[in-house]
DOVOVEX-20811 format. One record per residue (C-alpha): residue number from 1; residue in three letters; chain; x, y, z. Coordinates in pm, 1 decimal, padded with zeros to 6 digits. Each point is the difference from the previous one (the first is absolute). Layout:
// DOVOVEX-20811
kelo num=NUM | residuo=ALA | cadena=A | c1=X | c2=Y | c3=Z
...
This chain:
// DOVOVEX-20811
kelo num=1 | residuo=UNK | cadena=A | c1=-04972.2 | c2=03559.3 | c3=00491.6
kelo num=2 | residuo=UNK | cadena=A | c1=-00231.0 | c2=-00017.9 | c3=-00313.1
kelo num=3 | residuo=UNK | cadena=A | c1=00139.8 | c2=-00069.4 | c3=-00347.3
kelo num=4 | residuo=UNK | cadena=A | c1=-00189.9 | c2=00057.4 | c3=-00319.4
kelo num=5 | residuo=UNK | cadena=A | c1=00127.0 | c2=-00069.8 | c3=-00356.1
kelo num=6 | residuo=UNK | cadena=A | c1=-00155.4 | c2=00108.2 | c3=-00329.7
kelo num=7 | residuo=UNK | cadena=A | c1=00115.9 | c2=-00065.3 | c3=-00354.2
kelo num=8 | residuo=UNK | cadena=A | c1=-00068.7 | c2=00072.2 | c3=-00355.6
kelo num=9 | residuo=UNK | cadena=A | c1=-00186.6 | c2=-00258.9 | c3=-00207.7
kelo num=10 | residuo=UNK | cadena=A | c1=-00009.6 | c2=00051.4 | c3=-00376.4
kelo num=11 | residuo=UNK | cadena=A | c1=-00008.3 | c2=-00231.3 | c3=-00302.0
kelo num=12 | residuo=UNK | cadena=A | c1=00291.3 | c2=00193.2 | c3=-00149.5
kelo num=13 | residuo=UNK | cadena=A | c1=00253.4 | c2=-00150.5 | c3=00248.2
kelo num=14 | residuo=UNK | cadena=A | c1=-00073.1 | c2=-00369.0 | c3=-00041.5
kelo num=15 | residuo=UNK | cadena=A | c1=00302.4 | c2=-00230.8 | c3=-00072.1
kelo num=16 | residuo=UNK | cadena=A | c1=-00194.1 | c2=-00198.4 | c3=-00260.4
kelo num=17 | residuo=UNK | cadena=A | c1=-00138.5 | c2=00155.6 | c3=-00317.3
kelo num=18 | residuo=UNK | cadena=A | c1=-00333.4 | c2=-00086.1 | c3=-00161.2
kelo num=19 | residuo=UNK | cadena=A | c1=00195.2 | c2=-00144.7 | c3=-00300.9
kelo num=20 | residuo=UNK | cadena=A | c1=00191.4 | c2=-00235.6 | c3=00228.6
kelo num=21 | residuo=UNK | cadena=A | c1=-00312.4 | c2=-00120.5 | c3=00168.7
kelo num=22 | residuo=UNK | cadena=A | c1=-00179.7 | c2=-00057.0 | c3=-00329.7
kelo num=23 | residuo=UNK | cadena=A | c1=00296.0 | c2=-00197.5 | c3=-00127.6
kelo num=24 | residuo=UNK | cadena=A | c1=-00017.6 | c2=-00217.7 | c3=00319.2
kelo num=25 | residuo=UNK | cadena=A | c1=-00379.6 | c2=-00040.4 | c3=-00041.9
kelo num=26 | residuo=UNK | cadena=A | c1=00030.8 | c2=-00066.4 | c3=-00376.6
kelo num=27 | residuo=UNK | cadena=A | c1=-00250.2 | c2=00281.4 | c3=-00065.7
kelo num=28 | residuo=UNK | cadena=A | c1=00037.3 | c2=00173.0 | c3=-00340.2
kelo num=29 | residuo=UNK | cadena=A | c1=-00329.0 | c2=00213.3 | c3=00005.0
kelo num=30 | residuo=UNK | cadena=A | c1=-00059.7 | c2=00332.2 | c3=00181.1
kelo num=31 | residuo=UNK | cadena=A | c1=-00331.9 | c2=-00093.3 | c3=00151.6
kelo num=32 | residuo=UNK | cadena=A | c1=00125.7 | c2=-00089.8 | c3=00343.4
kelo num=33 | residuo=UNK | cadena=A | c1=00258.0 | c2=00279.5 | c3=00034.4
kelo num=34 | residuo=UNK | cadena=A | c1=-00172.9 | c2=00180.9 | c3=00283.4
kelo num=35 | residuo=UNK | cadena=A | c1=-00056.5 | c2=-00337.5 | c3=00180.1
kelo num=36 | residuo=UNK | cadena=A | c1=00362.9 | c2=-00105.2 | c3=-00040.2
kelo num=37 | residuo=UNK | cadena=A | c1=00127.2 | c2=00344.9 | c3=00110.5
kelo num=38 | residuo=UNK | cadena=A | c1=-00204.5 | c2=-00030.9 | c3=00322.8
kelo num=39 | residuo=UNK | cadena=A | c1=00117.8 | c2=-00353.1 | c3=00050.1
kelo num=40 | residuo=UNK | cadena=A | c1=00365.3 | c2=00108.6 | c3=-00028.8
kelo num=41 | residuo=UNK | cadena=A | c1=-00068.6 | c2=00252.6 | c3=00280.5
kelo num=42 | residuo=UNK | cadena=A | c1=-00162.7 | c2=-00266.4 | c3=00211.0
kelo num=43 | residuo=UNK | cadena=A | c1=00257.4 | c2=-00259.2 | c3=-00061.7
kelo num=44 | residuo=UNK | cadena=A | c1=00281.5 | c2=00232.3 | c3=00082.5
kelo num=45 | residuo=UNK | cadena=A | c1=-00175.4 | c2=00116.3 | c3=00309.8
kelo num=46 | residuo=UNK | cadena=A | c1=-00050.1 | c2=-00358.5 | c3=00110.8
kelo num=47 | residuo=UNK | cadena=A | c1=00373.0 | c2=-00084.8 | c3=-00069.2
kelo num=48 | residuo=UNK | cadena=A | c1=00110.5 | c2=00312.4 | c3=00198.2
kelo num=49 | residuo=UNK | cadena=A | c1=-00223.4 | c2=-00117.6 | c3=00295.5
kelo num=50 | residuo=UNK | cadena=A | c1=00138.7 | c2=-00347.5 | c3=-00012.4
kelo num=51 | residuo=UNK | cadena=A | c1=00363.9 | c2=00107.3 | c3=-00025.6
kelo num=52 | residuo=UNK | cadena=A | c1=-00030.3 | c2=00302.4 | c3=00228.5
kelo num=53 | residuo=UNK | cadena=A | c1=00181.5 | c2=00217.1 | c3=-00249.4
kelo num=54 | residuo=UNK | cadena=A | c1=-00051.7 | c2=00245.2 | c3=-00277.1
kelo num=55 | residuo=UNK | cadena=A | c1=00015.8 | c2=-00126.2 | c3=-00361.2
kelo num=56 | residuo=UNK | cadena=A | c1=-00116.3 | c2=00327.8 | c3=-00161.6
kelo num=57 | residuo=UNK | cadena=A | c1=00202.8 | c2=00274.1 | c3=-00152.2
kelo num=58 | residuo=UNK | cadena=A | c1=00086.7 | c2=00278.2 | c3=00245.4
kelo num=59 | residuo=UNK | cadena=A | c1=-00287.0 | c2=00021.9 | c3=00238.8
kelo num=60 | residuo=UNK | cadena=A | c1=-00022.7 | c2=00317.4 | c3=00206.8
kelo num=61 | residuo=UNK | cadena=A | c1=-00103.3 | c2=-00061.7 | c3=00367.5
kelo num=62 | residuo=UNK | cadena=A | c1=-00054.3 | c2=00218.7 | c3=00300.7
kelo num=63 | residuo=UNK | cadena=A | c1=00038.0 | c2=-00145.4 | c3=00350.1
kelo num=64 | residuo=UNK | cadena=A | c1=-00125.7 | c2=00211.7 | c3=00293.2
kelo num=65 | residuo=UNK | cadena=A | c1=00083.3 | c2=-00029.2 | c3=00366.7
kelo num=66 | residuo=UNK | cadena=A | c1=-00135.4 | c2=00150.7 | c3=00324.6
kelo num=67 | residuo=UNK | cadena=A | c1=00347.3 | c2=00130.5 | c3=00115.9
kelo num=68 | residuo=UNK | cadena=A | c1=00348.6 | c2=-00111.1 | c3=-00074.9
kelo num=69 | residuo=UNK | cadena=A | c1=00048.5 | c2=-00383.2 | c3=-00019.9
kelo num=70 | residuo=UNK | cadena=A | c1=00328.5 | c2=-00148.0 | c3=00122.2
kelo num=71 | residuo=UNK | cadena=A | c1=00064.2 | c2=-00131.0 | c3=-00353.9
kelo num=72 | residuo=UNK | cadena=A | c1=-00188.9 | c2=-00001.6 | c3=-00311.8
kelo num=73 | residuo=UNK | cadena=A | c1=-00032.4 | c2=-00341.4 | c3=-00185.5
kelo num=74 | residuo=UNK | cadena=A | c1=-00137.1 | c2=00015.9 | c3=-00349.1
kelo num=75 | residuo=UNK | cadena=A | c1=-00244.4 | c2=-00278.3 | c3=-00105.2
kelo num=76 | residuo=UNK | cadena=A | c1=-00062.6 | c2=-00088.0 | c3=-00362.2
kelo num=77 | residuo=UNK | cadena=A | c1=00365.7 | c2=-00040.7 | c3=-00106.6
kelo num=78 | residuo=UNK | cadena=A | c1=00208.2 | c2=00069.9 | c3=-00192.1
kelo num=79 | residuo=UNK | cadena=A | c1=00048.8 | c2=00361.7 | c3=00113.9
kelo num=80 | residuo=UNK | cadena=A | c1=00107.9 | c2=00240.4 | c3=-00269.7
kelo num=81 | residuo=UNK | cadena=A | c1=00032.1 | c2=00325.4 | c3=00199.4
kelo num=82 | residuo=UNK | cadena=A | c1=-00126.1 | c2=00218.1 | c3=00276.4
kelo num=83 | residuo=UNK | cadena=A | c1=-00100.4 | c2=00333.9 | c3=-00152.5
kelo num=84 | residuo=UNK | cadena=A | c1=-00088.8 | c2=00190.7 | c3=00315.5
kelo num=85 | residuo=UNK | cadena=A | c1=-00051.1 | c2=-00024.3 | c3=00379.2
kelo num=86 | residuo=UNK | cadena=A | c1=-00246.9 | c2=00258.1 | c3=00109.2
kelo num=87 | residuo=UNK | cadena=A | c1=-00145.5 | c2=00093.1 | c3=00336.3
kelo num=88 | residuo=UNK | cadena=A | c1=-00229.2 | c2=00256.5 | c3=00164.6
kelo num=89 | residuo=UNK | cadena=A | c1=00193.4 | c2=00222.0 | c3=00233.0
kelo num=90 | residuo=UNK | cadena=A | c1=-00140.5 | c2=00126.0 | c3=00338.0
kelo num=91 | residuo=UNK | cadena=A | c1=-00180.6 | c2=00271.9 | c3=-00192.9
kelo num=92 | residuo=UNK | cadena=A | c1=-00171.2 | c2=-00258.4 | c3=-00217.2
kelo num=93 | residuo=UNK | cadena=A | c1=00183.4 | c2=00125.2 | c3=-00298.4
kelo num=94 | residuo=UNK | cadena=A | c1=00137.6 | c2=-00271.2 | c3=-00245.3
kelo num=95 | residuo=UNK | cadena=A | c1=00380.5 | c2=-00014.5 | c3=-00022.0
kelo num=96 | residuo=UNK | cadena=A | c1=00243.0 | c2=-00224.5 | c3=-00187.7
kelo num=97 | residuo=UNK | cadena=A | c1=00280.1 | c2=-00177.4 | c3=00196.7
kelo num=98 | residuo=UNK | cadena=A | c1=00346.9 | c2=00040.5 | c3=-00146.7
kelo num=99 | residuo=UNK | cadena=A | c1=00139.2 | c2=-00314.9 | c3=-00139.1
kelo num=100 | residuo=UNK | cadena=A | c1=00307.3 | c2=00015.5 | c3=00221.6
kelo num=101 | residuo=UNK | cadena=A | c1=-00229.7 | c2=-00078.9 | c3=00289.3
kelo num=102 | residuo=UNK | cadena=A | c1=-00045.6 | c2=-00357.4 | c3=-00105.3
kelo num=103 | residuo=UNK | cadena=A | c1=00185.3 | c2=-00301.0 | c3=-00161.3
kelo num=104 | residuo=UNK | cadena=A | c1=-00169.9 | c2=-00196.4 | c3=-00268.9
kelo num=105 | residuo=UNK | cadena=A | c1=00075.7 | c2=-00364.8 | c3=-00081.8
kelo num=106 | residuo=UNK | cadena=A | c1=-00133.7 | c2=-00123.1 | c3=-00336.7
kelo num=107 | residuo=UNK | cadena=A | c1=00090.4 | c2=-00366.8 | c3=-00059.6
kelo num=108 | residuo=UNK | cadena=A | c1=-00023.7 | c2=-00122.1 | c3=-00354.0
kelo num=109 | residuo=UNK | cadena=A | c1=-00305.8 | c2=-00227.3 | c3=00066.5
kelo num=110 | residuo=UNK | cadena=A | c1=-00081.9 | c2=00017.5 | c3=00367.4
kelo num=111 | residuo=UNK | cadena=A | c1=-00181.2 | c2=00248.8 | c3=00220.2
kelo num=112 | residuo=UNK | cadena=A | c1=00158.7 | c2=00330.6 | c3=00044.1
kelo num=113 | residuo=UNK | cadena=A | c1=00012.5 | c2=00188.9 | c3=00323.3
kelo num=114 | residuo=UNK | cadena=A | c1=00063.6 | c2=00343.8 | c3=00117.6
kelo num=115 | residuo=UNK | cadena=A | c1=00181.1 | c2=00072.3 | c3=00336.2
kelo num=116 | residuo=UNK | cadena=A | c1=00054.9 | c2=00329.9 | c3=00166.3
kelo num=117 | residuo=UNK | cadena=A | c1=00346.3 | c2=00152.3 | c3=-00011.3
kelo num=118 | residuo=UNK | cadena=A | c1=00222.9 | c2=-00075.5 | c3=00304.5
kelo num=119 | residuo=UNK | cadena=A | c1=00223.6 | c2=00298.6 | c3=-00068.0
kelo num=120 | residuo=UNK | cadena=A | c1=00052.8 | c2=00186.7 | c3=00330.8
kelo num=121 | residuo=UNK | cadena=A | c1=-00224.3 | c2=00308.5 | c3=00023.8
kelo num=122 | residuo=UNK | cadena=A | c1=-00265.7 | c2=-00150.1 | c3=-00239.4
kelo num=123 | residuo=UNK | cadena=A | c1=-00348.5 | c2=-00009.6 | c3=00153.4
kelo num=124 | residuo=UNK | cadena=A | c1=-00335.6 | c2=-00040.4 | c3=-00159.9
kelo num=125 | residuo=UNK | cadena=A | c1=-00235.6 | c2=00306.9 | c3=00024.7
kelo num=126 | residuo=UNK | cadena=A | c1=-00301.8 | c2=-00002.9 | c3=00219.9
kelo num=127 | residuo=UNK | cadena=A | c1=-00327.7 | c2=-00071.4 | c3=-00187.2
kelo num=128 | residuo=UNK | cadena=A | c1=-00356.4 | c2=00121.6 | c3=00027.2
kelo num=129 | residuo=UNK | cadena=A | c1=-00227.7 | c2=-00244.2 | c3=00156.4
kelo num=130 | residuo=UNK | cadena=A | c1=-00190.2 | c2=-00141.4 | c3=-00286.6
kelo num=131 | residuo=UNK | cadena=A | c1=-00041.8 | c2=-00359.4 | c3=-00157.2
kelo num=132 | residuo=UNK | cadena=A | c1=00197.6 | c2=00090.6 | c3=-00305.1
kelo num=133 | residuo=UNK | cadena=A | c1=00277.4 | c2=00220.2 | c3=00170.6
kelo num=134 | residuo=UNK | cadena=A | c1=00267.2 | c2=-00180.9 | c3=-00200.0
kelo num=135 | residuo=UNK | cadena=A | c1=-00023.8 | c2=-00117.1 | c3=-00365.5
kelo num=136 | residuo=UNK | cadena=A | c1=00251.6 | c2=-00173.2 | c3=-00221.1
kelo num=137 | residuo=UNK | cadena=A | c1=-00037.3 | c2=00020.2 | c3=-00386.1
kelo num=138 | residuo=UNK | cadena=A | c1=00180.9 | c2=-00286.2 | c3=-00163.3
kelo num=139 | residuo=UNK | cadena=A | c1=-00003.5 | c2=-00217.8 | c3=-00311.7
kelo num=140 | residuo=UNK | cadena=A | c1=00006.2 | c2=-00385.3 | c3=-00034.2
kelo num=141 | residuo=UNK | cadena=A | c1=00003.0 | c2=-00236.3 | c3=-00292.6
kelo num=142 | residuo=UNK | cadena=A | c1=00210.8 | c2=-00014.0 | c3=-00307.2
kelo num=143 | residuo=UNK | cadena=A | c1=00128.2 | c2=00290.4 | c3=-00218.9
kelo num=144 | residuo=UNK | cadena=A | c1=-00078.6 | c2=-00189.3 | c3=-00340.4
kelo num=145 | residuo=UNK | cadena=A | c1=-00185.4 | c2=-00315.2 | c3=-00086.3
kelo num=146 | residuo=UNK | cadena=A | c1=00312.6 | c2=-00185.3 | c3=-00118.9
kelo num=147 | residuo=UNK | cadena=A | c1=00146.8 | c2=-00003.2 | c3=00355.3
kelo num=148 | residuo=UNK | cadena=A | c1=-00317.1 | c2=-00149.8 | c3=00156.2
kelo num=149 | residuo=UNK | cadena=A | c1=00099.6 | c2=-00364.5 | c3=00081.2
kelo num=150 | residuo=UNK | cadena=A | c1=-00104.3 | c2=-00244.4 | c3=-00263.5
kelo num=151 | residuo=UNK | cadena=A | c1=-00137.2 | c2=-00242.5 | c3=00254.5
kelo num=152 | residuo=UNK | cadena=A | c1=-00241.8 | c2=00285.1 | c3=00110.1
kelo num=153 | residuo=UNK | cadena=A | c1=-00110.1 | c2=00075.1 | c3=-00356.7
kelo num=154 | residuo=UNK | cadena=A | c1=-00050.4 | c2=-00379.0 | c3=-00052.1
kelo num=155 | residuo=UNK | cadena=A | c1=-00220.8 | c2=-00031.0 | c3=00309.8
kelo num=156 | residuo=UNK | cadena=A | c1=-00206.3 | c2=00301.8 | c3=-00093.8
kelo num=157 | residuo=UNK | cadena=A | c1=-00052.4 | c2=-00141.2 | c3=-00346.6
kelo num=158 | residuo=UNK | cadena=A | c1=-00109.4 | c2=-00332.3 | c3=00150.9
kelo num=159 | residuo=UNK | cadena=A | c1=-00244.2 | c2=00189.2 | c3=00226.1
kelo num=160 | residuo=UNK | cadena=A | c1=-00139.2 | c2=00184.2 | c3=-00307.6
kelo num=161 | residuo=UNK | cadena=A | c1=-00058.6 | c2=-00339.4 | c3=-00163.4
kelo num=162 | residuo=UNK | cadena=A | c1=-00177.0 | c2=-00126.5 | c3=00309.5
kelo num=163 | residuo=UNK | cadena=A | c1=-00220.0 | c2=00305.1 | c3=00002.0
kelo num=164 | residuo=UNK | cadena=A | c1=-00074.5 | c2=00008.9 | c3=-00371.3
kelo num=165 | residuo=UNK | cadena=A | c1=-00203.2 | c2=-00320.2 | c3=-00026.9
kelo num=166 | residuo=UNK | cadena=A | c1=-00119.9 | c2=-00102.1 | c3=00337.7
kelo num=167 | residuo=UNK | cadena=A | c1=-00247.4 | c2=-00245.5 | c3=-00149.9
kelo num=168 | residuo=UNK | cadena=A | c1=00278.1 | c2=-00251.7 | c3=-00012.8
kelo num=169 | residuo=UNK | cadena=A | c1=00024.0 | c2=-00024.1 | c3=00376.2
kelo num=170 | residuo=UNK | cadena=A | c1=00269.2 | c2=-00268.4 | c3=00038.2
kelo num=171 | residuo=UNK | cadena=A | c1=00225.0 | c2=00159.3 | c3=-00269.8
kelo num=172 | residuo=UNK | cadena=A | c1=-00053.9 | c2=00341.8 | c3=00161.6
kelo num=173 | residuo=UNK | cadena=A | c1=00089.9 | c2=-00139.6 | c3=00343.0
kelo num=174 | residuo=UNK | cadena=A | c1=00315.4 | c2=-00167.2 | c3=-00140.4
kelo num=175 | residuo=UNK | cadena=A | c1=00117.4 | c2=00334.4 | c3=-00150.2
kelo num=176 | residuo=UNK | cadena=A | c1=-00060.6 | c2=00180.1 | c3=00323.6
kelo num=177 | residuo=UNK | cadena=A | c1=00170.4 | c2=-00270.8 | c3=00202.2
kelo num=178 | residuo=UNK | cadena=A | c1=00315.4 | c2=00012.0 | c3=-00226.8
kelo num=179 | residuo=UNK | cadena=A | c1=00013.5 | c2=00380.1 | c3=00014.4
kelo num=180 | residuo=UNK | cadena=A | c1=-00016.1 | c2=-00021.6 | c3=00388.6
kelo num=181 | residuo=UNK | cadena=A | c1=00269.6 | c2=-00259.6 | c3=00005.7
kelo num=182 | residuo=UNK | cadena=A | c1=00228.3 | c2=00220.6 | c3=-00207.0
kelo num=183 | residuo=UNK | cadena=A | c1=-00058.9 | c2=00305.4 | c3=00217.9
kelo num=184 | residuo=UNK | cadena=A | c1=00035.1 | c2=-00203.8 | c3=00324.1
kelo num=185 | residuo=UNK | cadena=A | c1=00325.4 | c2=-00172.7 | c3=-00079.4
kelo num=186 | residuo=UNK | cadena=A | c1=00187.2 | c2=00303.6 | c3=-00143.7
kelo num=187 | residuo=UNK | cadena=A | c1=00258.7 | c2=00156.0 | c3=00212.7
kelo num=188 | residuo=UNK | cadena=A | c1=-00069.7 | c2=00366.0 | c3=-00032.5
kelo num=189 | residuo=UNK | cadena=A | c1=00301.8 | c2=00111.7 | c3=00205.8
kelo num=190 | residuo=UNK | cadena=A | c1=-00232.1 | c2=00121.3 | c3=00273.7
kelo num=191 | residuo=UNK | cadena=A | c1=00236.8 | c2=-00064.7 | c3=00288.5
kelo num=192 | residuo=UNK | cadena=A | c1=-00089.5 | c2=00152.6 | c3=00330.9
């Protein structure tokens, strides 16, 4: 079974503002604003990869499957919501599965999962044979910047500092190492 996930990537949903990054960097001019904005994006992306979770604000994602999986586990926690489960029926027409056909678990910080209803008489419809016959539209991340964990924000800011002036190699490496330690030792509630 093939699984493909796509997501939105925009500067607008970063957990760190340009002003916060400039304060951390002790930058008072506007000459480097574009550079710092790009570095916020890169630092957040690096932190998300390191922690295997989303730190952005409300990221829309689509996951596609070739047929119905036994269970859907959602990467990039925390899961905010599932917006739709769609499938292509045997006539290759897109349909939306009614929400009573599945049960969604959304832990506060861990991975969410979607399981098919075990109510008697509930069956999943047949699908057309295509690689994207089933798709799930869902959202991960945080609804506002003030609920993004402070440890994540701190790690992202350290990575911005490491990226801003890489001419100081030892200092840059120390900031990156500290950011990684923060991300690695934090219990994100991702229990399986």
